[in-house]
C-alpha positions, -999 to +999 in steps of 0.1 A: +652+361-178+622+367-155+638+399-142+644+412-178+608+405-187+596+420-154+617+451-160+606+455-195+570+452-184+575+477-155+592+504-175+579+532-196+597+564-203+580+597-204+597+627-218+590+658-199+594+685-225+601+680-262+639+683-264+651+663-293+686+658-304+701+660-339+681+636-361+664+617-333+628+621-321+614+618-286+600+583-293+634+570-303+651+586-273+624+571-250+628+536-265+666+537-261+663+549-225+636+522-217+659+495-231+689+507-212+671+511-179+654+477-183+688+461-187+701+479-157+671+469-135+673+433-148+710+432-138+701+445-103+671+423-099+688+391-109+710+392-078+681+393-054+674+361-033+645+375-013+609+373-023+601+404-043+568+412-060+561+433-090+545+459-066+578+460-047+597+468-079+573+494-091+573+511-057+609+508-048+631+504-079+612+524-105+610+560-093+587+586-109+611+613-097+631+634-123+667+624-128+691+641-104+713+650-134+687+675-145+676+657-177+640+658-188+636+620-187+613+606-161+607+568-154+572+557-144+558+523-138+526+525-158+513+491-150+525+457-138+510+423-131+515+404-100+497+397-067+478+431-056+500+452-031+478+444-001+474+407-009+490+395+023+466+417+044+436+406+023+445+369+027+450+374+064+416+389+068+401+362+046+418+334+066+407+349+099+371+342+090+375+310+068+367+275+079+382+243+064+350+239+044+349+274+031+386+281+026+388+278-012+355+297-018+364+325+006+398+330-010+383+330-045+356+355-034+383+378-020+405+375-051+382+371-081+409+382-106+412+356-133+450+361-137+457+346-103+466+310-095+453+301-061+461+268-043+445+260-009+448+232+016+439+223+051+468+205+068+469+194+104+444+222+113+463+249+094+445+268+066+472+274+039+469+295+007+495+299-020+489+325-047+507+339-077+499+358-109+497+334-138+521+353-160+550+356-135+566+340-105+554+363-078+544+339-051+530+345-016+520+318+009+499+327+039+486+304+066+464+304+097+475+280+124+450+260+145+454+287+173+442+314+149+477+329+142+480+342+107+514+346+091+532+348+058+553+317+051+589+322+043+606+300+016+635+301-008+622+318-039+639+292-061+614+266-047+585+286-063+601+285-097+587+263-126+604+229-124+607+231-087+578+229-062+561+259-079+539+283-062+518+257-043+509+250-007+536+223-009+561+251-002+548+247+034+534+212+036+562+195+017+592+218+013+620+206-010+647+203+016 
C-alpha cells in the first residue's frame, strides 16, 4: 500500500509532442500511463526488503529518459516527500559538533522542515537521531559513538513501520528482536 502511494506520488507523465490517438487526448493518455506505471513500480517496490527512501526511488527507478521503444512518453519525478537526499551526511555533520545537551536543538536547526519527525536520545555516551518524513515511512537512524565515530544504523525496515517500533531511536536502543 505504501509503495503504491509512493509510486503514485512520484509519477507524472509528460507527453513530448502532441500525438493523440483516435478519440483520446494527451491528458487521458498521460493518466492511463501514469496509472499503469504506478502499478508496475508498486509491484517492484513491494518486494524490496532494504531501506529505500523516496529520493532513491526518484533517482533510480523513475527515469526521465525517453522510452527505448521510441514512444513520445517520458516519465519524470516532479516531486516527492521524504528525508532530503543528503540527510545522512547532514546528520553526520550535525552529530560531529553536537553535545548531549545540544543534540535536539542542533538537529532541529539543521532540519527545520516541519514535515519531519525527529527523535533524539543520548544512550551510554552515544548520540542517536531517528528521522522520517511525517507522511511516509522513510526512516534513517544515525548515531555518534562515544569515540566520535558517526554511522548510519542498520535495521529491518519492518521495525520502522507503524504498529512496530516505528521510526524512533528505539530501533537502536531497544530493537524488537
